[in-house]
C-alpha positions in Angstrom: 0.0 0.0 0.0 2.8 2.4 0.8 4.0 2.2 -2.8 0.6 3.4 -4.0 0.7 6.4 -1.6 4.3 7.5 -2.2 4.8 6.6 -5.8 8.3 7.8 -6.2 9.6 7.8 -2.6 8.1 4.7 -1.1 11.6 3.1 -0.7 12.5 5.9 1.7 9.9 4.5 4.1 10.3 0.8 3.5 14.0 1.0 4.0 13.9 2.7 7.4 16.0 0.6 9.7 13.5 0.4 12.6 10.1 1.0 11.2 10.6 0.0 7.6 9.4 -3.5 7.9 6.1 -2.4 9.6 5.3 0.7 7.4 3.2 -1.1 4.8 1.2 -3.0 7.3 0.8 0.2 9.4 -0.6 2.0 6.3 -3.0 -0.9 5.7 -4.1 -0.8 9.4 -4.7 3.0 9.2 -6.9 2.4 6.1 -8.8 -0.3 8.0 -9.3 2.2 10.9 -11.1 4.4 8.3 -8.4 6.9 7.8 -8.6 8.4 4.3 -5.9 7.9 1.7 -4.8 11.5 1.9 -4.8 11.5 5.7 -2.6 8.4 5.7 -0.2 10.2 3.2 0.0 13.3 5.4 0.5 11.3 8.6 3.2 9.0 7.2 5.0 11.7 5.3 7.2 12.8 8.3 7.5 9.3 9.9 11.0 9.1 8.5 12.0 11.7 11.2 10.8 9.3 13.9 13.0 6.4 13.0 16.4 8.1 13.5 15.1 9.8 16.6 14.2 6.5 18.1 17.5 4.9 17.2 19.4 7.8 18.7 17.6 7.0 22.0 18.8 3.3 21.9 15.7 1.7 20.3 17.3 -0.6 17.7 14.6 -3.3 17.7 10.9 -2.7 17.6 10.6 -5.0 20.6 12.6 -2.5 22.7 10.0 0.2 22.0 7.7 1.3 24.9 4.9 3.8 25.5 7.2 6.1 27.5 9.6 6.4 24.5 6.7 7.1 22.1 5.3 9.7 24.5 8.7 11.3 24.7 8.8 11.3 20.8 5.4 12.9 20.7 6.5 15.6 23.1 9.7 16.2 21.3 8.1 16.6 17.9 5.1 18.6 19.2 7.5 21.1 20.8 9.5 21.3 17.7 6.6 21.7 15.2 3.6 22.7 17.4 0.1 22.0 16.3 1.2 21.5 12.7 2.9 18.3 13.6 1.4 15.5 11.5 4.1 13.3 13.1 2.4 13.7 16.5 -0.8 12.1 15.1 1.3 9.4 13.4 3.1 8.6 16.7 -0.3 8.2 18.5 -1.6 6.0 15.7 1.6 4.0 15.6 1.3 3.2 19.3 -2.3 2.0 18.8 -1.2 -0.1 15.8 1.7 -1.7 17.8 -0.6 -2.4 20.7 -3.2 -4.0 18.4 -0.5 -6.2 16.9 0.7 -7.2 20.4 4.2 -5.7 19.8 3.8 -2.8 22.3 2.4 -3.5 25.7 -0.2 -1.0 27.0 1.1 1.2 29.8 -0.4 -0.1 33.1 -2.8 2.4 34.6 -2.3 3.6 38.1 -5.5 4.1 40.2 -7.4 7.1 39.1 -7.3 10.2 41.1 -10.5 12.3 41.3 -8.9 14.7 38.8 -8.1 11.9 36.3 -11.7 10.7 36.6 -13.0 14.2 35.9 -10.7 14.5 32.8 -11.7 11.1 31.6 -15.4 12.0 31.9 -14.7 15.3 30.0 -12.9 13.5 27.1 -15.7 10.9 27.0 -18.2 13.8 26.6 -16.1 15.4 23.8 -16.1 12.1 21.9 -19.6 10.8 22.5 -21.7 14.0 22.9 -19.7 16.6 20.9 -18.3 14.2 18.3 -14.8 15.8 18.2 -12.0 14.3 16.3 -9.4 12.3 18.2 -6.7 15.0 17.7 -9.0 17.7 19.0 -10.0 15.6 22.0 -6.3 15.0 22.8 -5.6 18.7 22.7 -8.5 19.4 25.1 -7.5 16.5 27.3 -4.0 17.8 27.7 -5.2 21.3 28.6 -7.9 20.0 31.0 -5.5 17.6 32.7 -3.8 20.5 34.4 -7.1 21.8 35.9 -7.5 19.4 38.8 -4.0 20.2 40.1 -4.7 23.9 39.6 -7.7 23.8 41.9 -6.3 21.2 44.2 -9.1 18.6 43.8 -6.7 15.6 43.8 -5.6 16.4 47.3 -9.1 17.6 48.4 -11.9 16.2 46.3 -14.5 18.3 48.0 -12.9 21.4 46.3 -14.9 20.6 43.1 -18.1 21.4 44.9 -16.8 24.7 46.1 -15.4 25.8 42.7 -16.0 29.4 41.8 -16.0 31.2 38.4 -12.9 33.2 39.6 -10.9 30.0 40.0 -11.9 28.7 36.5 -11.0 32.1 35.1 -7.7 32.0 37.0 -6.9 28.6 35.3 -7.8 29.8 31.9 -5.6 32.9 32.3 -2.7 30.8 33.6 -2.9 28.1 30.9 -3.2 30.7 28.2 0.3 32.1 28.9 
C-alpha cells in the first residue's frame, strides 16, 4: 500500500532501519481504521523523522519500544513543530497499531485520582456527545489535565463542589500564557 501512496519515494519509508518492515502493514491498518488515503499520506510523510530519533535513543529493535519512549517522541516533535505536527498524530496511531499487533504493551494504569476521573469524563463527553476528532480531543484533554492540580481537587476532592468562576478564570488565564 505504501508504494501506491508514495509513488516515487516509497523506498525511503520501507528501508527505514527500525520502522521500515512495519510501514506497509501500518498504512493498511490505518486504512482499516477508516483513515482516508490523503490523511494516511499526510500522517506517514514525516514518519522518516521518527525512525532516526528512536535509534538515537537506543531503540534498535521494535521489541525495545515502549509507550514512554513514544510519548517522549510525541512531546519532542510537538514542541518542535507545534500544532502543525502530523508526526504527532502518526506517533499516536503507531502506538495504537503496535498495541493492536501485540508488539507494544499498553502502559499499566495507576489508580485514578478524582482529577483523572474528571478529565476522563470530559474526554468521553467530547467524543460521544460533541463528536470531536481524536486530535481535538487529545488537545483538550492535555489542557484539561492541568485543571485538577490547579484547583487542588486531587488532594481535596470536595474542592470541586466549592469551585468558583474566579478559580476557573484563573486557570484559563494561567494556561493561556
